[in-house]
Structures are given as C-alpha cells and as structure tokens.
PDB file of the backbone (N, CA, C, O) and the ligand in Angstrom, with CONECT records:
HET     ZN  A 101       1
ATOM      1  N   UNK A   1      92.464  63.636 144.174  1.00  0.00           N
ATOM      2  CA  UNK A   1      92.118  64.741 143.275  1.00  0.00           C
ATOM      3  C   UNK A   1      91.591  64.172 141.950  1.00  0.00           C
ATOM      4  O   UNK A   1      92.100  63.174 141.441  1.00  0.00           O
ATOM      5  N   UNK A   2      90.568  64.826 141.411  1.00  0.00           N
ATOM      6  CA  UNK A   2      89.966  64.352 140.164  1.00  0.00           C
ATOM      7  C   UNK A   2      90.502  65.158 138.988  1.00  0.00           C
ATOM      8  O   UNK A   2      90.632  66.381 139.056  1.00  0.00           O
ATOM      9  N   UNK A   3      90.800  64.465 137.941  1.00  0.00           N
ATOM     10  CA  UNK A   3      91.261  65.130 136.720  1.00  0.00           C
ATOM     11  C   UNK A   3      90.344  64.734 135.572  1.00  0.00           C
ATOM     12  O   UNK A   3      89.630  63.736 135.669  1.00  0.00           O
ATOM     13  N   UNK A   4      90.354  65.505 134.483  1.00  0.00           N
ATOM     14  CA  UNK A   4      89.556  65.187 133.302  1.00  0.00           C
ATOM     15  C   UNK A   4      90.290  64.143 132.465  1.00  0.00           C
ATOM     16  O   UNK A   4      91.459  64.313 132.119  1.00  0.00           O
ATOM     17  N   UNK A   5      89.578  63.054 132.146  1.00  0.00           N
ATOM     18  CA  UNK A   5      90.163  62.082 131.241  1.00  0.00           C
ATOM     19  C   UNK A   5      90.376  62.743 129.880  1.00  0.00           C
ATOM     20  O   UNK A   5      89.468  63.376 129.343  1.00  0.00           O
ATOM     21  N   UNK A   6      91.581  62.593 129.327  1.00  0.00           N
ATOM     22  CA  UNK A   6      91.869  63.256 128.054  1.00  0.00           C
ATOM     23  C   UNK A   6      91.147  62.581 126.884  1.00  0.00           C
ATOM     24  O   UNK A   6      91.062  63.145 125.793  1.00  0.00           O
ATOM     25  N   UNK A   7      90.622  61.352 127.120  1.00  0.00           N
ATOM     26  CA  UNK A   7      89.912  60.646 126.049  1.00  0.00           C
ATOM     27  C   UNK A   7      88.423  60.964 126.081  1.00  0.00           C
ATOM     28  O   UNK A   7      87.866  61.416 125.080  1.00  0.00           O
ATOM     29  N   UNK A   8      87.755  60.727 127.250  1.00  0.00           N
ATOM     30  CA  UNK A   8      86.298  60.858 127.316  1.00  0.00           C
ATOM     31  C   UNK A   8      85.873  62.046 128.168  1.00  0.00           C
ATOM     32  O   UNK A   8      84.677  62.282 128.342  1.00  0.00           O
ATOM     33  N   UNK A   9      86.846  62.806 128.709  1.00  0.00           N
ATOM     34  CA  UNK A   9      86.594  64.022 129.498  1.00  0.00           C
ATOM     35  C   UNK A   9      85.832  63.740 130.792  1.00  0.00           C
ATOM     36  O   UNK A   9      85.345  64.685 131.412  1.00  0.00           O
ATOM     37  N   UNK A  10      85.705  62.481 131.228  1.00  0.00           N
ATOM     38  CA  UNK A  10      85.055  62.145 132.485  1.00  0.00           C
ATOM     39  C   UNK A  10      86.011  62.444 133.634  1.00  0.00           C
ATOM     40  O   UNK A  10      87.223  62.513 133.430  1.00  0.00           O
ATOM     41  N   UNK A  11      85.474  62.624 134.842  1.00  0.00           N
ATOM     42  CA  UNK A  11      86.299  62.872 136.019  1.00  0.00           C
ATOM     43  C   UNK A  11      86.922  61.553 136.472  1.00  0.00           C
ATOM     44  O   UNK A  11      86.222  60.574 136.732  1.00  0.00           O
ATOM     45  N   UNK A  12      88.236  61.549 136.560  1.00  0.00           N
ATOM     46  CA  UNK A  12      88.964  60.335 136.929  1.00  0.00           C
ATOM     47  C   UNK A  12      89.929  60.702 138.049  1.00  0.00           C
ATOM     48  O   UNK A  12      90.528  61.778 138.026  1.00  0.00           O
ATOM     49  N   UNK A  13      90.080  59.825 139.016  1.00  0.00           N
ATOM     50  CA  UNK A  13      91.069  60.039 140.064  1.00  0.00           C
ATOM     51  C   UNK A  13      92.464  60.031 139.447  1.00  0.00           C
ATOM     52  O   UNK A  13      92.766  59.185 138.605  1.00  0.00           O
ATOM     53  N   UNK A  14      93.318  60.972 139.862  1.00  0.00           N
ATOM     54  CA  UNK A  14      94.660  61.030 139.281  1.00  0.00           C
ATOM     55  C   UNK A  14      95.532  59.878 139.775  1.00  0.00           C
ATOM     56  O   UNK A  14      96.643  59.689 139.278  1.00  0.00           O
ATOM     57  N   UNK A  15      95.038  59.099 140.755  1.00  0.00           N
ATOM     58  CA  UNK A  15      95.790  57.931 141.216  1.00  0.00           C
ATOM     59  C   UNK A  15      95.334  56.660 140.498  1.00  0.00           C
ATOM     60  O   UNK A  15      95.944  55.603 140.655  1.00  0.00           O
ATOM     61  N   UNK A  16      94.229  56.768 139.686  1.00  0.00           N
ATOM     62  CA  UNK A  16      93.729  55.582 138.986  1.00  0.00           C
ATOM     63  C   UNK A  16      94.731  55.140 137.939  1.00  0.00           C
ATOM     64  O   UNK A  16      95.348  55.967 137.268  1.00  0.00           O
ATOM     65  N   UNK A  17      94.892  53.821 137.799  1.00  0.00           N
ATOM     66  CA  UNK A  17      95.831  53.288 136.807  1.00  0.00           C
ATOM     67  C   UNK A  17      95.325  53.566 135.404  1.00  0.00           C
ATOM     68  O   UNK A  17      96.118  53.767 134.483  1.00  0.00           O
ATOM     69  N   UNK A  18      93.979  53.578 135.230  1.00  0.00           N
ATOM     70  CA  UNK A  18      93.400  53.876 133.925  1.00  0.00           C
ATOM     71  C   UNK A  18      92.018  54.445 134.155  1.00  0.00           C
ATOM     72  O   UNK A  18      91.469  54.320 135.250  1.00  0.00           O
ATOM     73  N   UNK A  19      91.439  55.078 133.125  1.00  0.00           N
ATOM     74  CA  UNK A  19      90.109  55.675 133.231  1.00  0.00           C
ATOM     75  C   UNK A  19      89.068  54.572 133.385  1.00  0.00           C
ATOM     76  O   UNK A  19      89.014  53.669 132.551  1.00  0.00           O
ATOM     77  N   UNK A  20      88.229  54.619 134.442  1.00  0.00           N
ATOM     78  CA  UNK A  20      87.201  53.580 134.606  1.00  0.00           C
ATOM     79  C   UNK A  20      86.088  53.695 133.570  1.00  0.00           C
ATOM     80  O   UNK A  20      85.301  52.764 133.397  1.00  0.00           O
ATOM     81  N   UNK A  21      86.019  54.846 132.871  1.00  0.00           N
ATOM     82  CA  UNK A  21      84.951  55.053 131.890  1.00  0.00           C
ATOM     83  C   UNK A  21      85.344  54.522 130.516  1.00  0.00           C
ATOM     84  O   UNK A  21      84.554  53.832 129.872  1.00  0.00           O
ATOM     85  N   UNK A  22      86.532  54.830 130.070  1.00  0.00           N
ATOM     86  CA  UNK A  22      86.935  54.417 128.720  1.00  0.00           C
ATOM     87  C   UNK A  22      88.201  53.564 128.728  1.00  0.00           C
ATOM     88  O   UNK A  22      88.596  53.036 127.689  1.00  0.00           O
ATOM     89  N   UNK A  23      88.844  53.423 129.896  1.00  0.00           N
ATOM     90  CA  UNK A  23      90.027  52.572 129.978  1.00  0.00           C
ATOM     91  C   UNK A  23      91.305  53.241 129.525  1.00  0.00           C
ATOM     92  O   UNK A  23      92.350  52.595 129.453  1.00  0.00           O
ATOM     93  N   UNK A  24      91.241  54.554 129.211  1.00  0.00           N
ATOM     94  CA  UNK A  24      92.445  55.246 128.752  1.00  0.00           C
ATOM     95  C   UNK A  24      93.428  55.377 129.904  1.00  0.00           C
ATOM     96  O   UNK A  24      93.024  55.600 131.046  1.00  0.00           O
ATOM     97  N   UNK A  25      94.690  55.244 129.618  1.00  0.00           N
ATOM     98  CA  UNK A  25      95.726  55.438 130.634  1.00  0.00           C
ATOM     99  C   UNK A  25      95.820  56.926 130.941  1.00  0.00           C
ATOM    100  O   UNK A  25      95.586  57.752 130.060  1.00  0.00           O
ATOM    101  N   UNK A  26      96.159  57.278 132.175  1.00  0.00           N
ATOM    102  CA  UNK A  26      96.279  58.699 132.503  1.00  0.00           C
ATOM    103  C   UNK A  26      97.338  59.380 131.637  1.00  0.00           C
ATOM    104  O   UNK A  26      98.327  58.769 131.233  1.00  0.00           O
ATOM    105  N   UNK A  27      97.100  60.667 131.365  1.00  0.00           N
ATOM    106  CA  UNK A  27      98.031  61.418 130.516  1.00  0.00           C
ATOM    107  C   UNK A  27      99.421  61.426 131.121  1.00  0.00           C
ATOM    108  O   UNK A  27     100.422  61.480 130.407  1.00  0.00           O
ATOM    109  N   UNK A  28      99.474  61.370 132.475  1.00  0.00           N
ATOM    110  CA  UNK A  28     100.764  61.418 133.168  1.00  0.00           C
ATOM    111  C   UNK A  28     101.669  60.256 132.777  1.00  0.00           C
ATOM    112  O   UNK A  28     102.865  60.441 132.552  1.00  0.00           O
ATOM    113  N   UNK A  29     101.083  59.039 132.698  1.00  0.00           N
ATOM    114  CA  UNK A  29     101.899  57.875 132.385  1.00  0.00           C
ATOM    115  C   UNK A  29     102.413  57.981 130.952  1.00  0.00           C
ATOM    116  O   UNK A  29     103.522  57.541 130.650  1.00  0.00           O
ATOM    117  N   UNK A  30     101.598  58.569 130.070  1.00  0.00           N
ATOM    118  CA  UNK A  30     102.011  58.805 128.695  1.00  0.00           C
ATOM    119  C   UNK A  30     103.214  59.740 128.672  1.00  0.00           C
ATOM    120  O   UNK A  30     104.191  59.513 127.959  1.00  0.00           O
ATOM    121  N   UNK A  31     103.110  60.813 129.485  1.00  0.00           N
ATOM    122  CA  UNK A  31     104.165  61.813 129.489  1.00  0.00           C
ATOM    123  C   UNK A  31     105.469  61.226 130.010  1.00  0.00           C
ATOM    124  O   UNK A  31     106.532  61.447 129.431  1.00  0.00           O
ATOM    125  N   UNK A  32     105.380  60.458 131.132  1.00  0.00           N
ATOM    126  CA  UNK A  32     106.609  59.917 131.706  1.00  0.00           C
ATOM    127  C   UNK A  32     107.227  58.899 130.754  1.00  0.00           C
ATOM    128  O   UNK A  32     108.448  58.751 130.704  1.00  0.00           O
ATOM    129  N   UNK A  33     106.378  58.195 129.995  1.00  0.00           N
ATOM    130  CA  UNK A  33     106.899  57.234 129.017  1.00  0.00           C
ATOM    131  C   UNK A  33     107.693  57.959 127.944  1.00  0.00           C
ATOM    132  O   UNK A  33     108.793  57.536 127.590  1.00  0.00           O
ATOM    133  N   UNK A  34     107.129  59.077 127.412  1.00  0.00           N
ATOM    134  CA  UNK A  34     107.828  59.791 126.344  1.00  0.00           C
ATOM    135  C   UNK A  34     109.098  60.429 126.872  1.00  0.00           C
ATOM    136  O   UNK A  34     110.087  60.536 126.149  1.00  0.00           O
ATOM    137  N   UNK A  35     109.078  60.861 128.152  1.00  0.00           N
ATOM    138  CA  UNK A  35     110.288  61.420 128.749  1.00  0.00           C
ATOM    139  C   UNK A  35     111.353  60.339 128.834  1.00  0.00           C
ATOM    140  O   UNK A  35     112.522  60.572 128.529  1.00  0.00           O
ATOM    141  N   UNK A  36     110.918  59.122 129.265  1.00  0.00           N
ATOM    142  CA  UNK A  36     111.872  58.023 129.374  1.00  0.00           C
ATOM    143  C   UNK A  36     112.444  57.684 128.012  1.00  0.00           C
ATOM    144  O   UNK A  36     113.636  57.403 127.891  1.00  0.00           O
ATOM    145  N   UNK A  37     111.603  57.709 126.981  1.00  0.00           N
ATOM    146  CA  UNK A  37     112.071  57.370 125.639  1.00  0.00           C
ATOM    147  C   UNK A  37     113.043  58.436 125.141  1.00  0.00           C
ATOM    148  O   UNK A  37     114.098  58.112 124.595  1.00  0.00           O
ATOM    149  N   UNK A  38     112.681  59.737 125.333  1.00  0.00           N
ATOM    150  CA  UNK A  38     113.573  60.783 124.837  1.00  0.00           C
ATOM    151  C   UNK A  38     114.872  60.793 125.641  1.00  0.00           C
ATOM    152  O   UNK A  38     115.933  61.126 125.113  1.00  0.00           O
ATOM    153  N   UNK A  39     114.782  60.426 126.927  1.00  0.00           N
ATOM    154  CA  UNK A  39     115.984  60.326 127.752  1.00  0.00           C
ATOM    155  C   UNK A  39     116.883  59.217 127.214  1.00  0.00           C
ATOM    156  O   UNK A  39     118.103  59.365 127.138  1.00  0.00           O
ATOM    157  N   UNK A  40     116.254  58.105 126.845  1.00  0.00           N
ATOM    158  CA  UNK A  40     117.004  56.976 126.300  1.00  0.00           C
ATOM    159  C   UNK A  40     117.654  57.370 124.980  1.00  0.00           C
ATOM    160  O   UNK A  40     118.807  57.028 124.714  1.00  0.00           O
ATOM    161  N   UNK A  41     116.887  58.106 124.146  1.00  0.00           N
ATOM    162  CA  UNK A  41     117.427  58.573 122.861  1.00  0.00           C
ATOM    163  C   UNK A  41     118.663  59.429 123.092  1.00  0.00           C
ATOM    164  O   UNK A  41     119.679  59.281 122.412  1.00  0.00           O
ATOM    165  N   UNK A  42     118.554  60.340 124.078  1.00  0.00           N
ATOM    166  CA  UNK A  42     119.657  61.249 124.326  1.00  0.00           C
ATOM    167  C   UNK A  42     120.869  60.476 124.818  1.00  0.00           C
ATOM    168  O   UNK A  42     121.997  60.739 124.403  1.00  0.00           O
ATOM    169  N   UNK A  43     120.622  59.505 125.720  1.00  0.00           N
ATOM    170  CA  UNK A  43     121.735  58.711 126.226  1.00  0.00           C
ATOM    171  C   UNK A  43     122.361  57.900 125.098  1.00  0.00           C
ATOM    172  O   UNK A  43     123.583  57.771 125.021  1.00  0.00           O
ATOM    173  N   UNK A  44     121.510  57.348 124.212  1.00  0.00           N
ATOM    174  CA  UNK A  44     122.044  56.550 123.108  1.00  0.00           C
ATOM    175  C   UNK A  44     122.918  57.415 122.207  1.00  0.00           C
ATOM    176  O   UNK A  44     124.017  57.005 121.834  1.00  0.00           O
ATOM    177  N   UNK A  45     122.432  58.632 121.848  1.00  0.00           N
ATOM    178  CA  UNK A  45     123.220  59.489 120.959  1.00  0.00           C
ATOM    179  C   UNK A  45     124.483  59.964 121.667  1.00  0.00           C
ATOM    180  O   UNK A  45     125.524  60.135 121.033  1.00  0.00           O
ATOM    181  N   UNK A  46     124.396  60.180 122.985  1.00  0.00           N
ATOM    182  CA  UNK A  46     125.589  60.575 123.734  1.00  0.00           C
ATOM    183  C   UNK A  46     126.634  59.461 123.681  1.00  0.00           C
ATOM    184  O   UNK A  46     127.817  59.717 123.454  1.00  0.00           O
ATOM    185  N   UNK A  47     126.182  58.217 123.893  1.00  0.00           N
ATOM    186  CA  UNK A  47     127.100  57.073 123.833  1.00  0.00           C
ATOM    187  C   UNK A  47     127.645  56.924 122.416  1.00  0.00           C
ATOM    188  O   UNK A  47     128.824  56.630 122.216  1.00  0.00           O
ATOM    189  N   UNK A  48     126.746  57.138 121.415  1.00  0.00           N
ATOM    190  CA  UNK A  48     127.145  57.015 120.011  1.00  0.00           C
ATOM    191  C   UNK A  48     128.254  58.012 119.680  1.00  0.00           C
ATOM    192  O   UNK A  48     129.274  57.643 119.099  1.00  0.00           O
ATOM    193  N   UNK A  49     128.046  59.303 120.061  1.00  0.00           N
ATOM    194  CA  UNK A  49     129.056  60.317 119.753  1.00  0.00           C
ATOM    195  C   UNK A  49     130.314  60.117 120.574  1.00  0.00           C
ATOM    196  O   UNK A  49     131.417  60.430 120.126  1.00  0.00           O
ATOM    197  N   UNK A  50     130.140  59.581 121.807  1.00  0.00           N
ATOM    198  CA  UNK A  50     131.321  59.286 122.616  1.00  0.00           C
ATOM    199  C   UNK A  50     132.185  58.234 121.922  1.00  0.00           C
ATOM    200  O   UNK A  50     133.412  58.337 121.894  1.00  0.00           O
ATOM    201  N   UNK A  51     131.510  57.203 121.352  1.00  0.00           N
ATOM    202  CA  UNK A  51     132.259  56.154 120.662  1.00  0.00           C
ATOM    203  C   UNK A  51     132.937  56.705 119.411  1.00  0.00           C
ATOM    204  O   UNK A  51     134.070  56.335 119.103  1.00  0.00           O
ATOM    205  N   UNK A  52     132.238  57.601 118.682  1.00  0.00           N
ATOM    206  CA  UNK A  52     132.818  58.215 117.476  1.00  0.00           C
ATOM    207  C   UNK A  52     134.057  59.014 117.876  1.00  0.00           C
ATOM    208  O   UNK A  52     135.120  58.874 117.271  1.00  0.00           O
ATOM    209  N   UNK A  53     133.906  59.857 118.909  1.00  0.00           N
ATOM    210  CA  UNK A  53     135.028  60.686 119.356  1.00  0.00           C
ATOM    211  C   UNK A  53     136.168  59.812 119.871  1.00  0.00           C
ATOM    212  O   UNK A  53     137.340  60.090 119.617  1.00  0.00           O
ATOM    213  N   UNK A  54     135.808  58.738 120.606  1.00  0.00           N
ATOM    214  CA  UNK A  54     136.834  57.860 121.164  1.00  0.00           C
ATOM    215  C   UNK A  54     137.616  57.175 120.058  1.00  0.00           C
ATOM    216  O   UNK A  54     138.831  57.009 120.161  1.00  0.00           O
ATOM    217  N   UNK A  55     136.910  56.771 118.982  1.00  0.00           N
ATOM    218  CA  UNK A  55     137.617  56.092 117.891  1.00  0.00           C
ATOM    219  C   UNK A  55     138.532  57.067 117.165  1.00  0.00           C
ATOM    220  O   UNK A  55     139.606  56.680 116.704  1.00  0.00           O
ATOM    221  N   UNK A  56     138.113  58.356 117.054  1.00  0.00           N
ATOM    222  CA  UNK A  56     138.982  59.356 116.441  1.00  0.00           C
ATOM    223  C   UNK A  56     140.156  59.674 117.354  1.00  0.00           C
ATOM    224  O   UNK A  56     141.279  59.871 116.891  1.00  0.00           O
ATOM    225  N   UNK A  57     139.884  59.723 118.670  1.00  0.00           N
ATOM    226  CA  UNK A  57     140.944  60.021 119.631  1.00  0.00           C
ATOM    227  C   UNK A  57     141.939  58.868 119.711  1.00  0.00           C
ATOM    228  O   UNK A  57     143.105  59.075 120.050  1.00  0.00           O
ATOM    229  N   UNK A  58     141.483  57.653 119.401  1.00  0.00           N
ATOM    230  CA  UNK A  58     142.356  56.483 119.485  1.00  0.00           C
ATOM    231  C   UNK A  58     143.385  56.490 118.366  1.00  0.00           C
ATOM    232  O   UNK A  58     144.455  55.900 118.514  1.00  0.00           O
ATOM    233  N   UNK A  59     143.080  57.156 117.229  1.00  0.00           N
ATOM    234  CA  UNK A  59     143.999  57.146 116.080  1.00  0.00           C
ATOM    235  C   UNK A  59     145.330  57.794 116.441  1.00  0.00           C
ATOM    236  O   UNK A  59     146.363  57.144 116.281  1.00  0.00           O
ATOM    237  N   UNK A  60     145.367  59.058 116.926  1.00  0.00           N
ATOM    238  CA  UNK A  60     146.669  59.623 117.316  1.00  0.00           C
ATOM    239  C   UNK A  60     147.324  58.861 118.448  1.00  0.00           C
ATOM    240  O   UNK A  60     148.551  58.779 118.507  1.00  0.00           O
ATOM    241  N   UNK A  61     146.521  58.296 119.358  1.00  0.00           N
ATOM    242  CA  UNK A  61     147.088  57.530 120.467  1.00  0.00           C
ATOM    243  C   UNK A  61     147.824  56.305 119.940  1.00  0.00           C
ATOM    244  O   UNK A  61     148.915  55.977 120.406  1.00  0.00           O
ATOM    245  N   UNK A  62     147.218  55.630 118.961  1.00  0.00           N
ATOM    246  CA  UNK A  62     147.856  54.450 118.364  1.00  0.00           C
ATOM    247  C   UNK A  62     149.114  54.866 117.612  1.00  0.00           C
ATOM    248  O   UNK A  62     150.129  54.172 117.666  1.00  0.00           O
ATOM    249  N   UNK A  63     149.052  56.017 116.896  1.00  0.00           N
ATOM    250  CA  UNK A  63     150.211  56.510 116.143  1.00  0.00           C
ATOM    251  C   UNK A  63     151.357  56.822 117.103  1.00  0.00           C
ATOM    252  O   UNK A  63     152.508  56.476 116.838  1.00  0.00           O
ATOM    253  N   UNK A  64     151.032  57.483 118.225  1.00  0.00           N
ATOM    254  CA  UNK A  64     152.060  57.833 119.217  1.00  0.00           C
ATOM    255  C   UNK A  64     152.672  56.575 119.806  1.00  0.00           C
ATOM    256  O   UNK A  64     153.892  56.472 119.935  1.00  0.00           O
ATOM    257  N   UNK A  65     151.811  55.602 120.170  1.00  0.00           N
ATOM    258  CA  UNK A  65     152.321  54.361 120.757  1.00  0.00           C
ATOM    259  C   UNK A  65     153.190  53.601 119.750  1.00  0.00           C
ATOM    260  O   UNK A  65     154.227  53.043 120.108  1.00  0.00           O
ATOM    261  N   UNK A  66     152.748  53.586 118.476  1.00  0.00           N
ATOM    262  CA  UNK A  66     153.505  52.878 117.447  1.00  0.00           C
ATOM    263  C   UNK A  66     154.858  53.551 117.232  1.00  0.00           C
ATOM    264  O   UNK A  66     155.887  52.883 117.135  1.00  0.00           O
ATOM    265  N   UNK A  67     154.842  54.904 117.157  1.00  0.00           N
ATOM    266  CA  UNK A  67     156.077  55.666 116.979  1.00  0.00           C
ATOM    267  C   UNK A  67     157.007  55.449 118.162  1.00  0.00           C
ATOM    268  O   UNK A  67     158.205  55.226 117.987  1.00  0.00           O
ATOM    269  N   UNK A  68     156.444  55.516 119.380  1.00  0.00           N
ATOM    270  CA  UNK A  68     157.257  55.345 120.580  1.00  0.00           C
ATOM    271  C   UNK A  68     157.868  53.952 120.622  1.00  0.00           C
ATOM    272  O   UNK A  68     159.049  53.799 120.933  1.00  0.00           O
ATOM    273  N   UNK A  69     157.067  52.934 120.309  1.00  0.00           N
ATOM    274  CA  UNK A  69     157.597  51.569 120.355  1.00  0.00           C
ATOM    275  C   UNK A  69     158.632  51.359 119.260  1.00  0.00           C
ATOM    276  O   UNK A  69     159.583  50.602 119.452  1.00  0.00           O
ATOM    277  N   UNK A  70     158.462  52.024 118.098  1.00  0.00           N
ATOM    278  CA  UNK A  70     159.449  51.915 117.024  1.00  0.00           C
ATOM    279  C   UNK A  70     160.768  52.557 117.445  1.00  0.00           C
ATOM    280  O   UNK A  70     161.845  52.003 117.228  1.00  0.00           O
ATOM    281  N   UNK A  71     160.655  53.753 118.060  1.00  0.00           N
ATOM    282  CA  UNK A  71     161.863  54.453 118.511  1.00  0.00           C
ATOM    283  C   UNK A  71     162.560  53.646 119.603  1.00  0.00           C
ATOM    284  O   UNK A  71     163.772  53.433 119.555  1.00  0.00           O
ATOM    285  N   UNK A  72     161.775  53.197 120.593  1.00  0.00           N
ATOM    286  CA  UNK A  72     162.356  52.432 121.704  1.00  0.00           C
ATOM    287  C   UNK A  72     162.961  51.133 121.175  1.00  0.00           C
ATOM    288  O   UNK A  72     164.052  50.732 121.580  1.00  0.00           O
ATOM    289  N   UNK A  73     162.232  50.480 120.258  1.00  0.00           N
ATOM    290  CA  UNK A  73     162.746  49.250 119.675  1.00  0.00           C
ATOM    291  C   UNK A  73     163.996  49.512 118.863  1.00  0.00           C
ATOM    292  O   UNK A  73     164.926  48.706 118.878  1.00  0.00           O
ATOM    293  N   UNK A  74     164.033  50.666 118.130  1.00  0.00           N
ATOM    294  CA  UNK A  74     165.204  51.010 117.336  1.00  0.00           C
ATOM    295  C   UNK A  74     166.408  51.307 118.203  1.00  0.00           C
ATOM    296  O   UNK A  74     167.542  51.038 117.808  1.00  0.00           O
ATOM    297  N   UNK A  75     166.174  51.859 119.380  1.00  0.00           N
ATOM    298  CA  UNK A  75     167.272  52.166 120.304  1.00  0.00           C
ATOM    299  C   UNK A  75     167.711  50.890 121.023  1.00  0.00           C
ATOM    300  O   UNK A  75     168.906  50.660 121.206  1.00  0.00           O
ATOM    301  N   UNK A  76     166.756  50.070 121.427  1.00  0.00           N
ATOM    302  CA  UNK A  76     167.077  48.914 122.250  1.00  0.00           C
ATOM    303  C   UNK A  76     167.652  47.760 121.441  1.00  0.00           C
ATOM    304  O   UNK A  76     168.550  47.061 121.911  1.00  0.00           O
ATOM    305  N   UNK A  77     167.135  47.549 120.206  1.00  0.00           N
ATOM    306  CA  UNK A  77     167.565  46.349 119.492  1.00  0.00           C
ATOM    307  C   UNK A  77     169.069  46.342 119.182  1.00  0.00           C
ATOM    308  O   UNK A  77     169.672  45.276 119.295  1.00  0.00           O
ATOM    309  N   UNK A  78     169.727  47.466 118.794  1.00  0.00           N
ATOM    310  CA  UNK A  78     171.182  47.378 118.632  1.00  0.00           C
ATOM    311  C   UNK A  78     171.892  47.095 119.930  1.00  0.00           C
ATOM    312  O   UNK A  78     172.922  46.421 119.940  1.00  0.00           O
ATOM    313  N   UNK A  79     171.343  47.614 121.061  1.00  0.00           N
ATOM    314  CA  UNK A  79     171.949  47.357 122.359  1.00  0.00           C
ATOM    315  C   UNK A  79     171.848  45.887 122.719  1.00  0.00           C
ATOM    316  O   UNK A  79     172.777  45.300 123.275  1.00  0.00           O
ATOM    317  N   UNK A  80     170.674  45.286 122.384  1.00  0.00           N
ATOM    318  CA  UNK A  80     170.472  43.885 122.718  1.00  0.00           C
ATOM    319  C   UNK A  80     171.339  42.981 121.860  1.00  0.00           C
ATOM    320  O   UNK A  80     171.656  41.860 122.255  1.00  0.00           O
ATOM    321  N   UNK A  81     171.728  43.472 120.672  1.00  0.00           N
ATOM    322  CA  UNK A  81     172.502  42.630 119.763  1.00  0.00           C
ATOM    323  C   UNK A  81     174.017  42.729 120.030  1.00  0.00           C
ATOM    324  O   UNK A  81     174.819  42.030 119.411  1.00  0.00           O
ATOM    325  N   UNK A  82     174.374  43.603 120.956  1.00  0.00           N
ATOM    326  CA  UNK A  82     175.807  43.744 121.241  1.00  0.00           C
ATOM    327  C   UNK A  82     176.360  42.511 121.976  1.00  0.00           C
ATOM    328  O   UNK A  82     177.549  42.463 122.292  1.00  0.00           O
TER     329      UNK A  82
HETATM  330 ZN    ZN A 101      88.106  58.128 129.919  1.00  0.00          ZN2+
END
C-alpha cells in the first residue's frame, strides 16, 4: 500500500524503511518511538511514586518493628538475667 510521505508528499510504500525521495522515516516509526518514550516516562514515574510510597510505608513498619523488638527485648532480658 502506498502512503503520502509527510515530508515531500511523494507516494511511498508503507513497508519502506524510509522515503526513497527525501529519506524521511515513515510517520509510523516516529509515532511508535514517541509511544515507547511516553510509555517509558509513565513506567519511570510509576516506579518513582512506588519508591516514594514505599519509603513512606517503611516508616511505620520500622516503628512497629522497633517497638515490637523493644517490648520483646524488655520482656525477655529480665528473664534471661534470672
Ligand atoms: Zn519523502
């Protein structure tokens, strides 16, 4: 199938790697590239916010573990010293 080159408007096969008239890459490859980039951006921000949330979620977890170990240590250490 022939498509119009977006650069020189010549008829170019949609399977051609680039326009034989002006050498422009097909619009499709441009589009898939920008999709890949925006997909990467979204994944990066998702990972970024996941790390932010995880670091906030880790604070109460550390507090609970510290409190639990303090309580357990406070209960166990007098027993161990008997
Ligand atoms: Zn062209």
